[in-house]
N, C-alpha and C positions, 0 to 999 in steps of 0.2 A: 253064500256070499251075495247072491242075486237079491234074495229076500233081504239081505242087511242092506244093500245097497239102495232097494226099492223102499224101505223103511226110511232111511235118511233123507233120502228126497223129499217123502211126504211130508218130514217133519220140517225142512227146510221151507218147502212150500207154505206149509201152515204159518210158520214165524215171518216169511216174506209178507204174505196175506195180512197178518197182524200188524206189522210195522207199516203196511201201506195204509190201513185204515187209521192207527195211530196218527202218521203224517198228515193225512187229508183232514183229521179232527183238529190237529194244531194249526193247519194252515187256515182252516175255517174260522177257528177261534181268533187267530191272528188277524184276519181280513176284518172279523167283526169290530175288535179293539181298535184297529187302525181307522175303521170308519166312525167308531165312537170318537177317537181323538180328532178328527177331522172336523166332525159335527160340533165339538166342544170348542176347537179353534174358531170355526166360524162363528158361534154363539158368542165368544168372547171378542172377536174382531167386530161383530154387530154391537155388541154392548159398549166397546170402545168408541164405535163410530157414532153411537147415540148418546154417548155421555156428553155434555156441553163443555169439554174441555179438549185440549190438544197434548198428545204425548209426543215427545221428540227422543229418539233413542241413536245414540252415538255408540255403535258397536266396534268400530275400528276407527283411528284417525284418519286412515288413508281411504275411507269409504264415505259417501255419502250418508249422512243421517237418515234414518226413516222416521216419517212423520204419520201419526196414527191420529184419527179424530177429526170432526168438523171444523175445518177451517174458517168457515164462515161465523162462527161463534167469537172468534177473534177478529177477523179481518171481513166485516159484510160486503159482499160481492166479490171475493176473491176467491179464486177455484185453484191457482197454485198452492201445491203443498208446501213447498219450500220458500214461500213468500213470509211465511211465519219466522224465519231466521232472519230476515231483513229487520232487524230491532228498532234502527233508525228511522224507518218509514212509518210505523205505527205505534211507537212507544216515543213519550217525552224524551229530550236528548238526555236530562240525569237519568231518567229510569232506564234508557237504553245502555247507557255505559256500565250502569250498577249491575244489570242482569248480564252483560258481557263479561264484566269482571268477575260475577259469581259463577258463571258458567265456565271461565277459564280457569277458575281455582278448583271447580269441579272435576274438570277432564285431566288437568295436570297433577293437581296434588291431592285429588279425592275428597276435597271438603265439601260436604251437604250442606244446604240451604233451605230455608224457605222465607220469602218475603213477598211484599205486594209494591207492584209498580203502576204507575198512570199511564192509560193511553192517549194517544192524541185527543181521542173525542170524550176524555174524562173518565171512561171507566177505570175502575181497579181491578187490577189482574193479579190474581194470586199465583207465584211462581214457587216449585219445589223441585229441589234437584237431589237426586239419590244415585248410589251406585248398586246396581242389580246385575250380579253374576259377570263382573267385570266391564259392564256396560254402563255408560253415562245416561240417564233418564231423566228428562225434565217435563213436568206436567204444568201446562198453563191453562189456568181456570179464570173466567171472568166471575167476580164476586156479587155482581148485581148492584154495586154500589156506583154512584155517579157522581163526579168531583167536578163542578164548573171551573172553568178558569178564574183567576183574580179578576174581579170586575171593577171598574171606574166609572165614576161620574154617575150620570143619569141611568147607566146600565144595571146600578145596584138596586135590588129589591129588598124589601124589609122582609125578614124572616120571622115567622109567627111567634117564637119563643126560644129562648138559650137550650132547652132540652132537644127541639128540633134541629138546631144549629150545630150541636154537639155531633150529631153523627155525622155530617159534611166536615166538621174541623177535623176529626180524628182522622179521616183519610188524607189530609193535606201532607205535603213533604215540605212545607215550610211553616215557620213557627207561627200559631194560630192560638187564641185564648178567648174567654169569655169572662165578663164581669157583672157583677150585680148593679143595681141603682146607684150604690156608694161608691161604684169603681173599685170594689174589690175583687181580686181572682176567684173564679169558682170553677174553672176549668183551664188546663192546658193540655195541650197534645204532645206527643213523643218529641216531635221537631223542636217546639218550644224548650221542652226539658234539656235536649240535646244543646241547643243555642246556649242557655244559661251556663251550661257546665264549661263551654268553650271560653265563654266570658269570666269564669271563675265567680259566679254569683252562687250563693247558698241562702236558702230560706230558714225561716225559724218555725219551730216546733212542726215538722214535717211538712211545712206547706211550700208549694213553688216559690220560688223568687221571683220579685216583680222587677223587669227591666228598665221600668219608668219610676222616677221619684215621686214625692205626693204634689209637687206644684205642676208637674207636667202631666198627672193623671187629672188633677182639678181643671187644667185647661182643655183637655179632652172631652171631659164631661160637660164643660160649658159650651164647647164647640158643637156637641153633639144636640144639645138641647136647643141652640139657636138655629140649627139645620133644619131644613125640610125633613119629613119622614122618609120620603124615598131617594134622599141623596147622602152618599157617603162622603166621608172627609179623607183626603190623601195629602200628605205631608212628607217633608224631609226630615230625617232626624240623624245627628251625627255619631250615634251609637255604632259602633263595630265599623268605621268607616264610612258611614252614610248610608243608612236604612230607608227605603221608601215604606211609609205606612198606609194602612187603609183599614179606616174605622167605619163603623155603620150600627144605628141604633136597632134593637132587638126590644119586645114587649117585655118589660121588667129587666132590661139592662143591655148590654152593648157587646158586640164583637168585633174582633181586629186580628188582623195578620201583618207581617212584614217580610221584605226580601229585599235582596241587593240588587239594583238596578243594572241591567246590562244593556249598554249602547252599542249596537252593531248596524253597519250598514245594511239596508234592504236589499235582499237578493232580487235578483230576475227572476220573472216567471220560469217555474221549473228548473231553477238554479240554486243550488245551494251556496251559502257564501263562504268563504275562507280568508282568514287573516293574512294580510300580506307578510311574509317572512324572508323578504329581500335583503332585510338589514342584517341578517343573521350570516350571509357570507362573509364579509367585513370582519366580524366578531370571531367565529370560528376559525377563520384561517389564520388568526394571530396566536391560536392556541397550539401547544404542543401535543395535547392528548388528541388521537386520531377521533373525530367525530362526522357522522353522516345523519342526514334527515331524509326522511322518506314521506311521502304524502299518503292519503288513504288508499290510493290506487296502488300503493307499494313501489312508486315509481322514485329514484333517487332525485331530489330537488337541491339539496346544498350537501357540500363535503368540504374538507380543508387538506392542506397538503400532507399533514401527519398521517391520514386515513389511506391516502393512495401509497404512501411510502410505507405504513405499516404492513399492508396486504400486497404490495408491488403491483398494484393494478394501474394501468394506462390512463391518464387523466383525459387523453382524447376520447376514449370510450366510454369513461364517466360522465363525461359532458354530453353525452346522447342520452342522459336520465334513463339508464337501463332500469328493469324491474329488479327487486331484491332476491327473487327465486334465481333470476340469471345470474346474478352477483354471485350468489351461494354456489350455483351449480359450476360456475367457472373457477372460484376458489376450491372446491373440492376436486375438479380436475387437475389443478396444480397442486395438490397434496396440501392445502393450507389449512383445512377445517380440521376439528377433531376426529379421530377415528371413532366411527359410530358402526355397529353392526346393520342397524336399519336406517339408512340415512334419509328416505322419504319420511319415515316417523318423526325423525330428530327435526327436518325442516318444518315439518307440519307444526310440530311444538313451539318451533322458534317463530315462524310466522303468525302464532296466536297473539304475538306482542300487540298487533294492532286492535287486539281488543281490550289490553290494560287499561285499568283507570288509575294505577299508582305505579311507580317505578319499581322495576324488577333487576335484580343482579343475579348473573349467572357465570361461572367460571367455566372458560374454553382454555382447555390444554392441547396446544397445538403441537404437530409433529416434529416441528424444528426446535423443541424444547422450550419455547414460550409458554407463558401463560398470560391470557387475557380475561380481565373481569369485564364482561360484557352487561353495562346496564341500559336497559330498555325503559324509555319513559315516554309516554304519550304526549304528542303534541297537541297543546291546548287548543281547542276549538277547529282542528283541521281532520281529525281522526287518522293522523300518521303517526310516526313514531321518530323519537331522536335516540340514536344510539351513541353511547360512548364507550369507546374500548380502552380501558386502563390497563397498561402493559406492568404487570405484576411480577414479571421475572425476576428483575434484580432484587426486588422486596422479599419474593418467596426466597431466592438464593440466601439473601442475608439473613432471615428468619432460619432458613435450615442451616446455615453455618453458626449462627448464633446457638440454636438449639444443641447442635454437635458440641459446640465449645462448652455449653452447658454441661452437657452430657459429660464429656471430659473431666470438667473441674470436678463435676460430682463424683466421678468414680475415682479421681486422684483422691480427692478427699477421704472417700471412703476407704481407700487402701493406705492411708498414711496411719504410721505407729503413732503420731501426735494427735491428743484431743483437739480439735479446733471449734472455736466458737466466734462468730463475728455478730457484735451488737450495734444496733442502729442509735441515731443520736437521742433517741427516746428512751434508751435503755433496754430496749426490747430485743431479744435473740433473733437474728436474720437469718443465719445459716450455721450448721453444726455437722458435723459427722458421729458414726457410732462410736468412735475411740471415746469422744466426750462422755458419752453415756455410760461406757463402761469402767472410767476411771473415777466418776463421781457417783456411780451407780443411780443414774436419773433414767426414767423410763422415755424410750424414744417417742411414744405419742404424746407425752406431756412436751417435750422440749418440740415438737412438730407444731404447736399452738402459737410458737412465738411467745414464750413466757416472758415477763420482765424479770430482770437480775435479782429483784427483791425476791420473787417468786423462786428463782434458782438457788438462791441463798437459802430460803426456808426448806426448800427440799433437801439440800445438803444438810443443813442442821438436823434434820430428821435421819438422814443414811449416816451421819458422822456426829454423834450428839456432842462429843467432847469439843470439836473446834472447827465442824464445816461451816457454822453459820459465821463464825468471826472470820475465817480465812476468806469467804466470798464476800464479806462485807469491807474487808480491805481491799479486795480487787474492785470492789465498786466504785471507790474514790478513784481509782485509775481509768476506768473505763467511762465514767460519766463527767469526768473532767473535761470542759469546754474550753479550757485555756488554749488560745492558738499557737502560743509558745510552747506547750508542753510537748516532750521528747518521749521517744519509745523506752519503755522500760524492761527489765527482766531481772528476775531473782530465782531463788530456791524457796519451795515449801514443804515443811516438815511435819507431816499429818501425823495425828496422834496413833494411827494404827501402824505406824514404822516405814509408811510409804513416804518416797523422796519425789518431789515433782519440781522440773525446772519449766518455769513458765516465762513467757515473752508477752508484751502488750504493744501491739503495733497499730500505729496511727494510719487510716487509710485515706485517700486523697479524698473522697467524698464525704467524710466527716465521721465515717463509721469507725469502730474500734474492733481489732481483731486480736484474741487471745489464745495462744497455743500451750499446750501442757504435755511435756515428755516425762514418762516414768523412767527415773535413773536409780530406782532403789538397788537393782541388782549391779549396775557399773559402779555405784557410789561404794558398795560393800567390797568388790572387786579393787577399787581405786585405794580404798582404805587398808585392805590385806596387802596390796602391792607395797603401799608407803611403808607400812609397820616392817615388811621383809626387807625392804631396801634400807631403812634406817637400822636394822639388824645385822645386815650385811656391811653396812659401811663401818658399824662399830666392831664387828668381828675382824673386817680388815685392819683398822686401826689397831686393835690389840695383837693380830698377828705381825704387824709391822713392829710394834713394841716389843714383842716378846722375841723376834728374831733378832732385832738389834741388841737387845740385852744379853740373850744368849750367847751370841757371836761373841760378843766383847768380853763375857765371862769366860768363854772356852779357850779365848786367845792366851791368856795368863798361864793357865796349867800345860796347855801345848808347848809354849814357850819353853817350859821346864823340861818337858820329855824330850823334846828335840835337843836339848843342850845336853843332858845325862846320856842320850843314845849318841852322840856326836863324841862325847867324852869317852864312852866305854868303846867305841870304834876306833879311836885314835890310839888306843894302847899305854895311855899314862898312867891308867890304874892297874896295868898289868896286862900280860898277854890274855889272848880269848881263845877259845878253843873253835873249831869249824862250827860247831853246833851252837854255841854261843854267838860267833860271828854271824850266821844266819838270822838267829833271833835279833840281833841287833840291827840287821839290815831291815827285816819286816817291820821293827819299830820305827825306823827312819822313813820308810816308804808310806807304811799308815799315816805317819805323822805329816808328812809332806802331802799326802792326800787329804788329809783332815784340814789342814791349813788351807790348802786351794779351796776346798768346799765351803770353809768360812768366809774367805776372801768373796767367792761367788755370790754367797748369800749377802754380804755386806754390799757389794756391788749392786744386786737386784733390787734390794732395800734402798739404795740411794737413787737408783733410777725410778723406783714406783714413788718415792718422795720428790721428784723433779727437781733434785739438786746435783743432779750427775752431770759433771763438765767433763769435756775433752780438751786435751792439751796436744794439738796438731804440731806435728814437727816433720822434718824431713827424715825418711827413716831408709834404711837398707834392707832390702827384703831378705837377701842371705842371712843377715844376722838375725833377723826375726824369726827365720826357719830354724835356725841354730838354737835359739834359746828356747823354742817350742820343743824341738828335738831333746835337749838336755831335760826338761820336765819330763818328758814321754819316758826317757831311759831309767829317771828316778822312780818312776811310777812302778816299772818292770824290774824289780830287784828280788834278791832272795833266791836267786839260782832259776827264775822263770825265766822261759826262754822268750825274749822280746820280738816285735814283728822288724820285718825286714823293710823299712823306710827307703825309697826312691825320690829323689827331688829332680823336677825338669823346670827350668826358669828361661822364657824366651829373652833374647836380647831385644835391644833397642825398647826397654818398658818406660813408659813415662814415669816423671819424677813422683813418687810417692809420698804424699804428705797425710799424717794420720797420727792418732794417738798409739805409740808404741806398745804401752803396756796393754792397752785393750786388744790390740791386733794380735800380741803373742797369747792372750788368753783365748783368741777366737780359733787360732791356728792349733794351739795345744788341745783344745777340747774338739777340734776336727780330727785329729790324728787319734786321741785317746777314744773317741767314740770309732772310728775305723778299727782300732786295735781291738775294742771291746766286742765286736762282732766278726772277728777274724780268728782263725785257727792260729795255734803258736808257730811262730816261725814264717808265716805266710807275708806277701809282699803287700804293702801299702805306697801308694803313688800319690805325690803332692805336685800338681803341675801349676804353675803361674805363667798366665798369658795376658796381653793385652786386649782389650775389648774397646777398640775405637781408640780415639786419640786421649779421652778424658776418663776411661772405666779400667780396673784391673780386675781379672777373674783369679780366684783361688779354688782349684778343684781337687778334692781328696777322693780317691778310689780305693776300694778294697775287693778282695776276692772272696769274702764271708759268705753266710747263708744270707745275706740280705735283709732288707726289712720288708715287711709285708705292708701291702698298699694301704690296709685300713689301720695300720699303726704310725703311718708317716707322719700325719698331721699330731699325733700324740708326742712325738720325739721332740717337738717345740714348745710342751706343755711343761711346767715347773713340778718338780717331785712327782712325776708320772712313770709309776713302776711297772715296766713290761718286760714280761718273758721272754726272751728270744736266746735261742741255740749260740752258745759263745762263751766267751771267758768273764762277761758282763763285766769289764774293768770300766771305771771312769769317775766322773764329779759326781754323778747322781743327779744332775740337773738336766740330763739329756741333752738336745741342742737349744735350750732356753737362754741360755748365755750367750750362746753363739748369737740367736736371732736379735737379742737384746742390743748387744753392742755392734751387730751389723746396722741395724736400724738407727743407732745413735749416729752411725757415720753417714747415714742416708744410702746405705745398700740393700741388697736383696739376698735371700737365702733360697737355694732350690735344692731338692732333694730327689733322686730318680733311681730306678733300679737298673742292674746291667745285665746282660744276657752273656753265658747261661746264669751266672751269679755274681752276686757282690752288689754294691751300692756305690752312688757317687753324689757327693754333696758340694755344690759349687756356691761360692760367695763371691758377689760381684760388688766391688766397691768403687766409689770415685777416687780418681787418682789425687784429687786435692781436695779432702773431707771440707777444709776451712771454706774453701769457696762454695762449696756444695750446700754447706749449712747456712752461710750467708744468704744464697740464693733463696733456700727453702724459708727463710724468716722474711 
């Protein structure tokens, strides 16, 4: 174990020594690489410093940019590195504005650029802007060329030749040109070509257009010939609102340039002039749109009441001309500015508006739900900014509601089962839904191209060769009809493939036409089948009524003979009868009476169905009516069959009963026979008559039979409804149908209900005076 531990320690020591040597070697190698990198960095910095150019690097909007290179190449005698960023101090005004605009586009939108600008001492500076590793880099390098400022009068000197003058004119930012001895153009610079494009002039056969006509050119040549060689000519020209021209002779030709004269008051020494904007106060205060004007020092100079109201700022504080940065900070403290993760970066980008050369629009979504379109425009000649805050809240809300409404309308149209097509006044399809494509087999992409109705007719003609083109040609006459008095139309289309469409043409208020198509093929088939079935049922019902009436009348004659002979046999006039013969005769008489009653009921029902049934109301005696019904019931149970035990209860002081006596007897008889039908022989049947108020009388028949199941009660009122119920099954065979029919004729009602523990109660409620009830119903 001791030897093993010693060996393990020795191995560990050797490994540690090896790792230490490797770490020292790596550290030494890293130091050498770091030194090489520092040397290379120093070398690159020396090279950049020795280069005749200046490089400006913006790594972060919140940090001052780094300036590398000799500043003296751009600004002789200047030692401050950041003086190069003061463009207006060493560049021409137009060049300074252009470079500031290019720099703003580079830092905000990442637009790279290459351009040439003119310094105040006449040098041409080449400026290049790039994005390198997320940083904005601008390189400024003098080109070695010098542009002399426009000369006037005796200060002009003759240039040796047009070729030598061309190098100077090419770098001018104002329109310049060279002419030969005959006054024809031989060279124009880029500013000249841009100027002619703005005037809408075009040259012939690839040559530059001439801004002067022939007489003006001849006048210029003559003036140059008459002038001394060292004197240039200047004149005013009415082209483009008044140009000032400078012309001077050259050996073998002439040169010239033009510019718009600018009249400015002469500033005091060491002071730059600024135009007076005092008149703006009255103008912008009358506007309802919030407006604020800041000078080049970013101080508020003008604002209107709408601006103070829009941002909720105190006018007393605004009148102290606060800095825009202070205004932004106050608005942020009050929670009025858009929510930004990096407020300083957002503010820095916003304050770049002072370097703008053209107006810029930026939407601000405020925390209170408003949306402001901020328009920042440079204040010409002052270096300041004019802000216009356009409240877009209502407009966006209207657009949102409009888009939502259009979305709902589109979804609604797509969900309709009708095909919808809206055509404009020019006959082109403006709006449609997928159902239209399905009904007419038209591709959706073709409909989405707003085809003309003729194109749709042609496409339908291909999809339905038999009649597709003809149908749409007829529809076209209704769609393109511009008659102001035309009305909406509708109709049905029977297509050759068997489909039926109901169409409607609706004229819209804006002159457009909407057409809808509804496929009614299935419903039309159902309608046709139902109509045919209804006609068949009507014919069958008419045949049934005719058959019932004919059969009933035909049965009455032989039935009368049967009853007559049966009565003759029962009277004994033809001889005595045995008991068995008398029983048979009683059965014949009872059956004949039942058959006669059945025939009478059938005839009555047929009369009611035909609508010719009439009541003969008269004052009735209720006990007499009951006795007649009892007599009919006794005649039914003859031949030794035990009749039911009928008990009658009639209340006192019943109102006077006015009704058709014959019909009431039939009602009572059918009620009693129906009760006997479902009762055991010899059981009791009760008839109760009671008043229901001063104007109605109720007849209630109760039995103790097996009762009528609830699912069969409604069938008891149907005609010829055969139901098998335990009992003797005696009756007229029409159930309670005849009862309900006659009760309804009197204006009454029928109720049927079960009794506990067994039995049935049928109640008929009739008006005491049926004549008055019928007259009131009419």
